[in-house]
C-alpha positions in Angstrom: -177.9 34.5 157.4 -175.4 37.1 158.9 -173.5 36.7 162.1 -174.3 38.4 165.1 -172.2 41.3 166.1 -169.2 40.5 168.2 -166.4 41.9 170.1 -163.3 42.3 167.7 -161.3 39.9 170.0 -163.9 37.2 169.5 -164.5 38.2 165.7 -160.9 37.7 165.2 -160.6 34.5 166.7 -163.9 33.2 164.9 -162.4 34.5 161.3 -158.9 33.6 161.7 -157.2 30.9 159.4 -154.0 29.2 158.9 -151.1 31.1 158.4 -150.6 31.5 154.4 -147.4 30.2 152.9 -144.7 32.9 152.3 -144.8 34.1 148.7 -143.2 31.9 146.3 -140.6 32.8 143.9 -142.8 32.6 141.1 -144.8 34.8 142.6 -142.7 37.4 143.8 -141.5 37.6 139.9 -144.9 38.0 138.9 -145.8 40.7 141.3 -142.9 42.5 140.1 -143.7 42.3 137.0 -147.0 44.0 137.3 -145.1 46.6 139.2 -142.7 47.5 136.6 -145.7 48.1 134.3 -146.7 51.6 135.7 -145.3 54.6 134.1 -144.2 57.6 136.1 -145.7 61.1 136.8 -144.0 64.1 137.5 -145.0 66.7 140.3 -146.7 69.6 138.9 -143.6 71.9 139.3 -141.1 69.7 137.0 -144.2 68.7 134.8 -142.8 66.5 132.1 -145.2 65.1 129.4 -144.8 61.4 130.1 -146.1 58.1 127.6 -148.2 56.6 130.0 -147.4 53.1 128.4 -143.5 53.7 128.8 -142.9 50.3 131.1 -145.2 48.1 128.3 -143.1 49.3 125.1 -141.7 45.7 125.1 -145.3 44.7 124.1 -147.0 45.6 120.9 -149.4 48.7 121.4 -152.4 46.8 120.2 -151.6 43.8 123.0 -150.8 46.3 125.5 -154.5 48.1 124.6 -156.4 44.5 124.6 -154.7 43.9 127.8 -155.6 47.2 129.5 -159.1 47.6 128.3 -159.8 43.9 129.8 -158.4 44.6 133.1 -159.7 47.8 133.8 -161.6 49.8 131.0 -158.8 52.2 130.1 -159.1 53.0 126.6 -156.4 53.5 124.2 -158.2 53.9 121.0 -160.9 56.4 120.5 -164.5 55.6 120.4 -166.7 54.5 117.6 -168.3 58.1 117.2 -164.7 59.7 116.7 -164.3 58.0 113.7 -167.8 58.9 112.4 -167.1 62.1 112.9 -163.9 62.4 110.6 -165.2 59.7 108.4 -165.6 61.3 104.9 -163.5 64.5 105.8 -160.2 64.1 106.9 -160.4 60.3 106.8 -161.3 59.1 103.2 -162.4 55.6 101.9 -158.8 55.0 100.3 -157.2 55.5 103.6 -159.0 52.9 105.0 -158.3 50.5 101.9 -154.5 51.4 102.6 -154.8 50.5 106.4 -156.6 47.2 105.2 -153.7 46.2 102.8 -151.1 46.9 105.4 -152.3 45.6 108.1 -153.3 42.0 105.9 -156.8 41.7 106.8 -159.6 41.1 104.7 -162.7 43.7 105.3 -164.2 45.9 102.8 -164.8 49.9 103.6 -168.9 48.9 103.5 -167.8 46.0 106.4 -165.7 48.8 108.6 -168.5 51.2 107.9 -171.2 48.9 109.6 -168.8 48.1 112.6 -169.1 51.9 113.5 -172.8 51.7 113.5 -172.8 48.3 115.6 -173.1 48.0 119.8 -169.9 46.9 121.9 -170.9 44.6 124.7 -167.8 43.1 126.2 -167.3 41.9 129.7 -163.9 43.1 131.8 -162.0 42.0 134.7 -163.9 42.9 138.1 -161.9 43.1 141.1 -163.7 41.7 144.2 -164.9 45.5 145.1 -166.7 45.3 141.9 -168.3 41.9 142.3 -169.6 43.1 145.7 -170.8 46.7 144.5 -173.1 44.6 142.2 -174.6 42.4 145.3 -178.2 42.7 146.1 -177.6 44.8 149.2 -175.3 47.9 147.8 -178.2 48.9 145.5 -178.3 52.1 147.6 -174.9 52.8 149.1 -171.6 54.3 148.2 -169.6 52.1 146.0 -166.9 50.2 147.6 -165.0 51.3 144.2 -164.9 54.8 145.4 -164.4 54.5 148.8 -161.7 52.5 148.5 -160.0 54.9 145.8 -160.8 57.8 148.2 -159.5 56.0 151.3 -156.1 55.4 149.7 -155.9 58.3 147.8 -156.6 60.7 151.1 -153.9 58.6 153.0 -151.4 58.7 149.9 -151.9 62.6 149.8 -151.4 63.2 153.5 -148.2 60.3 153.6 -145.9 61.8 150.8 -146.4 65.3 151.8 -143.2 67.2 152.0 -140.4 65.7 154.0 -136.6 66.0 154.2 -135.1 63.7 151.5 -132.7 61.0 153.2 -130.3 58.8 150.6 -133.0 57.9 148.6 -137.0 58.4 148.1 -137.3 54.8 149.3 -135.9 55.4 152.9 -137.7 58.7 152.8 -140.9 57.0 152.4 -140.3 53.8 153.8 -143.1 52.1 155.6 -145.9 52.9 153.8 -148.0 49.6 154.0 -147.5 49.6 158.0 -148.3 53.5 158.1 -151.6 52.6 156.3 -152.7 49.7 158.4 -152.4 51.5 161.9 -154.0 54.5 160.3 -156.9 52.6 158.8 -157.2 50.5 162.1 -158.0 53.7 164.2 -160.7 54.7 161.5 -163.8 54.1 162.7 -165.4 56.1 160.3 -165.3 53.9 157.4 -167.5 51.2 158.8 -170.1 53.9 159.8 -169.8 55.8 156.1 -170.5 52.2 154.4 -172.8 51.2 157.1 -171.3 47.6 157.4 -170.9 46.5 161.0 -168.0 44.5 161.7 -165.7 46.0 158.9 -163.0 47.5 161.3 -162.7 44.1 162.9 -161.3 42.6 159.5 -158.4 45.2 159.4 -157.4 44.2 162.9 -156.7 40.8 161.7 -154.6 41.9 159.0 -150.7 40.8 158.8 -148.4 43.1 159.7 -145.9 43.2 157.1 -146.8 44.0 153.2 -145.2 40.8 152.0 -147.5 38.7 154.0 -150.6 40.3 153.3 -150.0 39.5 149.7 -149.0 36.0 150.2 -152.3 35.5 152.5 -154.3 37.6 150.0 -153.6 35.6 147.0 -154.1 32.2 149.4 -157.4 33.4 150.5 -158.4 34.3 146.7 -157.4 31.5 145.1 -155.2 33.7 142.7 -153.8 31.0 140.4 -149.6 31.8 139.4 -150.6 32.5 136.0 -153.2 35.1 136.8 -150.9 36.7 139.6 -149.4 39.5 137.5 -152.8 40.4 136.0 -154.6 40.6 138.8 -152.3 43.1 141.0 -151.6 45.0 137.7 -155.6 45.3 137.6 -155.4 46.5 140.8 -152.5 49.3 140.3 -154.6 50.6 137.3 -157.5 51.1 140.2 -155.4 53.8 141.5 -153.3 54.8 138.7 -152.5 58.3 139.9 -150.8 57.3 143.1 -148.8 54.3 141.5 -147.7 56.6 138.8 -146.4 58.9 141.6 -144.7 56.2 143.2 -143.0 55.1 140.1 -141.7 58.4 139.8 -140.2 58.2 143.2 -138.5 55.0 142.2 -137.5 56.7 138.9 -135.5 59.4 141.1 -133.7 56.8 142.7 -132.4 55.6 139.6 -134.1 52.1 140.2 -134.9 49.6 137.3 -138.9 49.6 137.2 -139.0 46.3 139.1 -137.0 47.7 142.0 -139.6 49.7 143.3 -140.7 48.3 147.1 -142.7 51.2 147.7 -145.0 50.0 144.9 -144.8 46.8 146.5 -146.4 48.2 149.3 -149.2 50.2 147.7 -150.1 47.1 145.7 -150.2 45.6 149.6 -152.6 48.2 150.5 -154.9 47.4 147.6 -155.2 44.2 148.0 -155.6 44.4 151.7 -158.9 45.9 150.7 -160.1 43.2 148.5 -159.0 40.5 151.3 -161.1 42.6 153.8 -164.4 42.8 151.8 -163.5 39.1 150.8 -163.6 38.0 154.4 -166.4 40.5 155.4 -168.7 39.1 152.7 -168.1 35.7 153.6 -168.8 36.1 157.6 -172.1 38.3 157.0 -173.5 37.5 154.0 -173.0 33.7 153.0 -175.3 33.5 150.1 -173.6 36.6 148.5 -170.6 35.5 149.2 -171.1 32.0 148.1 -172.4 33.7 144.5 -169.2 36.1 144.3 -167.1 33.2 145.0 -168.4 31.1 141.9 -167.9 34.4 139.6 -164.5 35.0 140.8 -163.4 31.5 140.4 -165.3 31.4 136.7 -163.4 34.8 135.7 -160.1 33.5 136.9 -160.5 30.7 134.6 -161.5 33.2 131.4 -158.7 35.8 131.9 -156.6 34.7 128.6 -160.3 34.4 126.9 -161.1 37.6 128.1 -158.0 39.5 127.0 -158.3 37.4 123.6 -161.8 38.7 123.4 -161.0 42.2 123.7 -158.0 42.1 121.1 -160.5 40.7 118.4 -163.3 43.2 119.1 -160.6 46.4 118.7 -159.0 44.8 115.8 -161.4 46.9 113.2 -160.6 50.0 115.5 -157.3 49.3 115.2 -157.9 49.9 111.3 -159.6 53.0 111.7 -156.9 54.3 113.6 -154.3 53.3 111.3 -156.4 55.0 108.3 -156.6 58.2 110.6 -152.8 58.1 110.2 -152.2 57.3 107.0 -154.5 60.6 106.0 -151.9 62.6 108.2 -149.0 61.0 106.4 -150.3 61.0 103.2 -150.9 65.0 103.2 -147.2 65.1 104.7 -145.5 63.0 102.6 -146.6 65.1 99.4 -145.1 68.0 101.5 -142.1 66.4 101.9 -141.9 64.9 98.3 -142.4 68.4 97.0 -139.5 69.7 99.1 -136.9 67.0 98.3 -135.4 69.1 95.3 -133.8 71.4 97.5 -129.9 71.4 97.6 -128.4 70.8 100.8 -124.8 70.9 99.4 -125.0 74.2 97.7 -122.8 77.0 98.7 -124.4 79.0 101.2 -124.1 82.5 101.8 -122.9 84.0 105.4 -126.9 84.4 107.2 -127.5 88.1 108.7 -129.2 85.8 111.4 -129.0 82.6 113.0 -131.7 81.6 115.5 -131.7 78.4 117.1 -135.3 77.1 118.5 -136.4 74.3 120.5 -137.8 71.7 118.2 -141.4 72.1 120.2 -144.3 72.5 117.6 -144.9 75.7 118.7 -141.7 76.9 117.3 -142.7 75.7 113.5 -145.0 78.4 113.5 -142.4 81.0 114.9 -139.5 80.0 112.9 -141.7 80.1 109.5 -142.9 83.5 110.4 -139.0 85.0 110.9 -137.7 83.1 107.7 -140.4 84.4 105.7 -139.1 88.0 106.3 -135.8 87.7 104.7 -133.6 85.1 102.8 -130.5 85.6 105.1 -132.4 84.6 108.0 -131.3 81.2 109.1 -133.2 79.2 112.0 -132.1 75.9 113.8 -134.1 73.2 115.6 -132.3 71.7 118.5 -133.9 70.1 121.6 -134.7 72.9 124.2 -131.9 72.0 127.1 -129.6 72.8 124.2 -127.4 69.9 124.9 -126.4 71.4 128.9 -126.5 68.5 131.1 -127.3 71.1 134.0 -129.1 71.7 137.5 -129.6 75.2 138.2 -129.5 76.2 141.8 -130.8 80.1 142.2 -128.9 82.3 144.4 -129.6 82.4 148.2 -131.4 78.9 147.7 -130.7 75.1 148.3 -132.6 74.2 145.5 -131.4 72.4 143.0 -133.8 72.1 139.6 -133.1 70.0 136.5 -133.2 71.8 133.4 -132.9 68.8 130.8 -134.8 66.1 130.0 -136.4 63.4 132.7 -134.3 60.6 130.7 -130.9 62.5 131.6 -129.4 63.1 134.7 -127.8 66.4 135.4 -123.9 66.3 135.6 -122.8 70.0 135.8 -124.3 72.6 139.0 -125.2 76.0 137.6 -125.3 79.2 139.9 -125.7 82.6 139.1 -122.7 85.1 140.0 -124.4 87.7 142.1 -123.4 90.1 144.9 -123.7 88.2 148.2 -126.0 90.7 149.8 -128.2 90.3 147.2 -128.3 86.3 147.6 -128.8 87.0 151.5 -131.9 89.6 150.2 -133.2 86.2 148.1 -133.0 84.0 151.1 -134.9 85.6 153.2 -137.6 86.1 150.8 -137.8 83.1 150.5 -137.9 81.7 153.8 -141.0 84.1 154.2 -142.6 82.6 151.3 -141.9 79.4 152.5 -143.4 79.9 156.2 -146.7 81.6 154.0 -147.0 78.3 152.3 -146.0 75.9 155.6 -149.3 77.8 157.5 -151.4 77.7 154.3 -151.1 74.1 153.6 -151.3 72.4 157.7 -154.5 71.1 158.2 -155.0 72.7 161.7 -154.5 76.2 160.4 -156.6 76.3 157.2 -159.4 77.5 158.7 -157.8 80.2 160.8 -155.8 81.2 157.6 -159.1 81.5 155.6 -160.8 83.6 158.3 -157.6 85.7 158.8 -156.8 86.2 154.5 -160.3 85.7 153.2 -160.9 89.4 152.7 -157.4 90.4 151.5 -157.5 87.7 149.2 -161.3 88.7 147.7 -159.4 92.1 147.1 -156.5 90.3 145.4 -159.3 88.7 143.3 -161.0 92.2 142.3 -157.7 93.6 141.9 -156.3 90.9 139.4 -159.6 91.0 137.5 -160.0 94.9 136.8 -155.9 95.1 136.6 -154.5 91.9 135.5 -150.6 91.2 135.8 -148.2 88.9 134.9 -148.1 85.7 137.2 -144.9 84.8 138.8 -142.9 82.2 139.0 -141.2 81.6 142.5 -138.0 80.3 141.0 -137.8 82.0 137.5 -138.7 85.7 138.7 -135.8 85.5 141.3 -132.6 87.6 140.8 -130.3 86.8 137.8 -127.2 87.4 136.6 -125.8 87.0 132.9 -122.9 85.4 134.3 -122.5 81.7 135.9 -120.8 79.4 137.8 -120.4 75.7 136.6 -119.7 72.9 138.8 -119.3 69.3 139.0 -119.0 67.2 141.7 -118.4 70.4 144.1 -115.5 71.7 142.0 -115.7 74.4 139.3 -115.9 72.9 135.6 -112.0 73.5 134.2 -111.7 75.2 131.2 -110.9 72.1 129.0 -114.3 70.9 130.5 -116.2 73.8 129.0 -114.4 73.8 125.8 -115.5 70.0 125.4 -118.8 71.0 126.5 -119.3 73.9 124.0 -117.7 71.6 121.1 -120.1 69.0 121.4 -123.2 71.7 122.0 -121.9 73.8 118.3 -121.5 70.5 116.5 -124.8 69.4 117.5 -126.5 72.7 116.3 -124.1 72.8 113.4 -123.0 76.1 114.3 -119.3 74.6 114.2 -118.9 76.4 110.9 -120.7 79.4 108.9 -121.6 81.8 111.9 -123.4 85.1 111.4 -122.7 88.1 113.2 -125.8 87.3 115.8 -126.6 83.9 116.9 -129.7 83.9 119.1 -130.2 81.0 121.3 -133.8 80.5 122.0 -135.7 79.0 124.8 -139.5 79.0 125.4 -141.8 79.3 127.9 -145.3 80.3 128.5 -146.9 82.5 131.1 -150.6 82.2 132.8 -152.0 82.6 136.1 -153.9 80.3 138.4 -152.8 77.3 136.5 -151.2 74.1 138.2 -150.4 72.8 135.0 -148.4 75.8 133.7 -145.5 73.6 133.5 -146.9 71.4 130.6 -147.0 74.6 128.3 -143.4 75.2 129.3 -140.3 73.1 128.0 -141.0 69.2 127.9 -136.5 69.5 126.8 -136.1 71.2 129.7 -137.9 69.2 132.4 -141.0 71.1 132.3 -139.6 74.2 133.1 -138.4 77.2 130.9 -135.6 77.5 128.6 -134.5 80.5 129.9 -131.8 79.5 132.0 -130.2 77.3 129.2 -129.8 79.9 127.0 -128.4 82.4 129.0 -125.8 79.8 130.5 -125.1 78.8 126.4 -124.6 82.1 125.6 -122.3 83.2 128.7 -120.2 80.1 128.1 -120.0 80.4 124.2 -118.6 84.1 124.4 -116.1 83.7 127.1 -112.8 84.4 125.1 -110.9 81.7 126.9 -113.6 79.0 125.8 -113.4 80.5 122.2 -109.4 80.0 122.6 -110.0 76.3 123.1 -112.3 76.2 120.5 -110.2 77.3 117.6 -107.6 74.8 119.0 -110.0 72.3 118.4 -110.5 73.5 114.7 -113.6 75.4 115.8 -113.2 79.0 115.1 -116.1 81.4 116.3 -115.3 84.8 114.4 -114.4 87.8 116.7 -117.9 90.1 115.8 -120.2 86.8 116.1 -122.3 87.2 119.1 -124.2 85.0 120.9 -127.2 86.1 122.3 -129.8 84.2 125.0 -133.7 85.1 124.2 -137.1 83.5 125.3 -140.1 83.2 123.4 -143.2 83.3 125.3 -145.3 80.7 123.7 -148.7 82.0 125.2 -147.9 86.0 124.1 -145.5 85.1 120.9 -143.4 87.8 122.7 -139.2 87.4 123.1 -137.2 88.6 125.7 -133.5 89.2 125.3 -130.8 88.9 127.6 -127.3 90.2 128.2 -126.2 93.6 127.9 -125.6 93.5 124.0 -129.4 93.4 122.8 -129.9 93.0 118.9 -130.0 95.9 116.4 -133.1 97.2 115.4 -133.6 95.5 112.2 -133.3 92.0 114.0 -136.0 93.4 116.9 -137.8 94.4 114.0 -137.6 90.8 112.7 -138.8 89.3 115.5 -141.8 91.6 116.2 -143.0 90.8 113.0 -142.3 87.3 113.4 -144.8 87.8 116.5 -147.4 89.1 114.7 -147.5 86.7 112.1 -147.6 83.9 114.4 -150.6 85.5 116.4 -152.7 85.9 113.4 -152.1 82.3 112.8 -152.9 81.0 116.3 -155.9 83.2 116.0 -157.9 80.8 114.1 -157.4 78.0 116.5 -158.4 80.2 119.3 -161.9 81.6 117.7 -160.0 85.1 117.5 -159.8 85.7 113.5 -162.6 87.4 113.2 -160.9 90.3 115.3 -158.4 93.3 113.5 -154.9 92.9 114.3 -154.6 95.0 117.3 -157.6 93.3 118.8 -155.7 90.0 118.3 -152.6 91.1 119.7 -154.8 92.6 122.9 -156.5 89.4 123.3 -153.7 86.9 123.5 -152.1 89.1 125.9 -155.0 89.0 127.8 -155.3 85.5 128.7 -151.5 85.2 130.0 -152.8 87.4 132.8 -156.7 86.4 133.1 -156.7 84.7 136.3 -160.1 83.0 135.3 -158.8 81.8 131.6 -158.7 77.8 131.5 -157.5 78.1 127.8 -154.3 80.4 127.8 -153.1 78.8 124.8 -152.9 75.0 123.0 -149.4 73.9 124.0 -148.5 70.8 121.7 -152.0 70.0 120.8 -151.8 68.9 117.5 -148.3 67.5 117.6 -148.3 64.5 114.7 -144.7 64.5 113.4 -140.8 64.7 114.1 -138.7 65.3 111.2 -134.8 64.8 111.3 -133.2 66.8 108.3 -131.2 70.2 107.4 -133.6 73.0 107.7 -133.5 73.5 104.0 -135.1 70.5 103.1 -138.3 72.0 105.2 -137.9 75.7 104.6 -140.9 77.4 103.4 -143.0 74.6 104.2 -146.3 75.1 105.9 -146.5 72.4 108.7 -149.4 74.0 110.8 -147.4 73.9 113.9 -147.9 70.3 113.9 -144.1 69.1 113.5 -141.1 68.9 115.8 -138.2 69.7 113.8 -134.5 68.7 114.6 -132.0 70.0 112.4 -129.6 67.1 111.0 -127.2 66.8 108.2 -125.9 62.9 108.1 -123.1 64.0 105.6 -121.5 66.0 109.0 -121.9 63.0 111.2 -119.3 60.5 110.0 -119.2 58.5 112.9 -123.2 58.2 113.5 -123.0 59.7 117.0 -125.5 62.9 116.2 -128.4 60.4 114.7 -127.5 58.2 118.0 -128.1 60.8 120.3 -131.2 62.3 118.2 -133.0 58.8 117.8 -132.4 57.7 121.6 -133.2 61.3 123.2 -135.3 63.7 121.6 -136.9 61.0 119.7 -138.1 59.4 122.7 -139.0 63.0 124.3 -141.5 63.4 121.7 -142.6 59.8 121.7 -143.4 60.9 125.5 -145.2 64.2 124.4 -147.1 62.7 121.5 -148.6 59.7 123.7 -149.4 62.0 126.6 -151.3 64.1 124.3 -153.1 60.8 122.7 -153.8 59.3 125.9 -155.1 62.4 127.5 -157.8 62.2 124.3 -158.5 58.4 124.4 -159.1 58.0 127.9 -159.3 61.5 129.9 -160.5 59.8 133.2 -157.8 57.2 133.6 -154.9 59.3 131.6 -156.2 62.8 131.8 -156.5 65.1 134.7 -160.3 66.0 134.2 -161.9 69.3 134.3 -159.6 72.0 135.3 -162.1 74.1 137.2 -162.5 71.5 139.8 -158.7 71.0 140.3 -157.1 71.0 143.7 -153.7 71.3 144.3 -152.3 68.1 146.1 -149.3 69.2 148.6 -148.5 72.0 146.8 -146.5 70.2 144.1 -147.4 66.4 143.9 -150.7 66.7 141.5 -154.3 67.6 141.8 -157.7 66.0 142.8 -160.8 66.5 141.0 -162.5 68.1 143.5 -162.0 66.9 146.8 -160.6 63.7 146.3 -160.6 60.4 144.3 -157.3 59.1 142.9 -154.4 61.5 142.0 -154.8 62.8 138.7 -152.1 62.7 136.0 -151.9 63.6 132.4 -153.7 66.8 130.6 -156.8 68.6 131.4 -159.9 68.5 129.4 -159.5 72.1 128.7 -155.8 71.7 127.3 -157.6 69.2 124.4 -161.2 70.5 124.0 -162.4 73.8 123.1 -166.1 72.9 124.4 -167.1 72.2 120.9 -164.3 69.9 119.5 -161.0 68.0 120.3 -158.4 70.4 119.2 -155.7 67.5 119.6 -155.8 64.4 116.8 -155.0 61.2 118.6 -152.3 60.1 116.1 -149.3 58.4 116.8 -145.8 60.0 115.9 -144.5 59.5 112.6 -140.7 60.1 112.5 -138.7 61.2 109.3 -135.3 60.9 108.9 -132.9 62.0 106.4 -130.2 59.8 107.0 -128.8 56.3 105.3 -130.4 53.2 105.7 -127.6 51.6 107.4 -127.1 54.5 109.9 -131.0 54.3 110.6 -130.8 50.4 111.1 -127.7 50.7 113.3 -129.4 52.7 116.1 -132.2 50.4 116.4 -130.3 47.7 116.4 -127.7 48.7 118.8 -130.8 50.3 121.2 -133.4 48.2 122.6 -135.9 51.1 123.5 -135.5 52.6 120.1 -136.2 49.3 118.1 -139.3 48.3 120.6 -140.9 51.7 119.8 -140.2 51.1 116.3 -141.1 47.3 116.0 -144.1 47.4 118.3 -145.7 50.9 116.6 -145.7 53.1 119.4 -144.4 55.6 116.7 -144.0 55.0 112.7 -140.2 55.6 111.5 -139.6 56.8 107.8 -136.7 57.3 105.9 -136.9 60.4 103.8 -134.1 60.4 101.3 -132.5 63.6 99.1 -134.4 62.5 95.9 -137.7 62.5 97.7 -137.9 58.7 98.3 -139.8 58.0 101.6 -139.7 54.4 103.2 -140.9 52.9 106.0 -138.3 50.9 109.0 -139.8 48.4 110.9 -138.8 45.0 111.9 -135.2 45.7 111.2 -136.4 46.0 107.8 -137.6 48.4 104.9 -140.8 48.7 103.4 -142.4 51.0 100.3 -144.2 53.9 101.9 -146.3 55.3 98.9 -149.5 56.4 100.1 -152.3 57.5 97.5 
């Protein structure tokens, strides 16, 4: 029996209940745990690859997988059909047998094959909205889950519009829940859209503060203390895109994961919907509510059993996953063992060229192509920010952009040294662009803008189709200089500070000895048009930017005669005829740009041109261009960078699977297929282990983030990826994208970045890390750094030691295991 419709005041009086108690200390702790489990997502213009399970690294990967699938149906493993596809191709019976042995289980290959043909039917956690959706009277109506997600998402998109930042993001965006409540109370359209009389009245009775609302909801819904964390986590996963954005704002404030009042406000908004639907159902359809209450209570009681069931159900799939990883590791191990005989201690001749590249997997291909031309060419792998802890401020602007991994904070501000008049001209140009952008995104002006510029834009599309031009980045294409001002705390760096900075970088690069006449410092970036995720193809080590600023600043620093004189006093002597040259590798077109007044000589330029040709020919196989002649491949690849309709300008870091920390001489000549991050390191030049510590706590973590972003985007593109690029609409210029005109904020990689329309272009494997260093040194870093220990012991990555005799052994749980793979 349904209640007759009453006035809002009468209805609120009828539905009123005693005030809920305040949140208990136990509940507060459990809620903070839930809020701390969400990893951040970066804005589009600073897009950083993120491990979406980063904040749960203290648990084993398999446990996280079972919990997430139970709570939200999020998938951390590929479907059975994927393993059917690779079975008896790249994955063979002895790989399965090895996985079974390693995991200590008792399954036969036949049993595991049969598992791939079995149907999976396992229930999962349902929020109140899910139960209401399954009710009899909702059969032909819009799903509550969809409406809730859409309503919260549209509100957040408006709330988090660009605002002036105060001391912190927490202060800038405070009042999230209260503003949502005021907005929703005035929105009469929800009740009409969902065809639910009296729904608006429920919002009128919601408590005014987020904490009071959560306390009341937990009481009304009878959520036990043991279930609070999981329930809150399930709700946050319903709006995972926006919770990830709020986690980013917390990250920017430098707060711990559990110090996030904004996240608690967002949780309050989502749980408010639960409370509203619960009471609306109670007063408008008592029979359905009684059924809902029984199912809800039963679900709460079996939650631990539900998670255990999913863990058991995934056990065999984890064997298949491990077997796929063993298949890759087996092939790589054979290559590394073959390369082990190279004598890294042999006396070296002075190289003609030294070229330092980012460790990015795309650099492996171009480095191999460059080295193949002459034995005197030496390449070096180092994190693409080149050890510079800088933020870049373009001339004529107040913009300050970090140029280093998100795990680190910039301590030095860099500005180009340019004439004042040029700076003023740049400032006026940027102001004009900013006003145009503001007009374009302002809601009242949208239709007038389309009417005013539609014809012009159509002409622009036609022009770009017939006469495509390179895309221009609003910051990267501002006027630039080859000289820079380096500041710390608003004061210019002293000579001693510059020398200290340069010495550390040279030591890390291994360039504090045996320098060539030409030392190339090569950053990388990409070029594509009409691509919201363009920054995802740029350098992850540079905070989602290109490496141009870093290499230009570093070459300026190392060519400074005063700095060189200071380095000499520290025992680092740079020959007078050695010049450092900054350069950029465009990973879309495989072309190079050289910076500075002294261009490399013709021989060196020819080496780079030939390396570009060889690299393009290799990449053509993955881009379905291998049937073309060399000239046509060249034209086609360059055309992709200018084509505004191209959804796959390049494959980025797809295929990444390993991180090798060793002298380049140990891997030189190996074809690692563009799947390995290569970081130069010689433990014999690292007496105190400080360089190894830096590598395992920074680049290794960054590569883990990249690896698991690709892994997650393939395993569950709906939750951890951004769907179909063709349907993307950018939210407020840079926050992120919607797929279509609504739904949750999408995170991760679009489908077109990892799938070619026929097959996956990325194989979801956890990162295999190979380190050439003594046992004790590796173990010491893991012992002293909890993050490193968690990644290794909870199997978010694999850590191997690759010694100089070719022996490979695995490090896990502070112990060593033989890593022989058949």
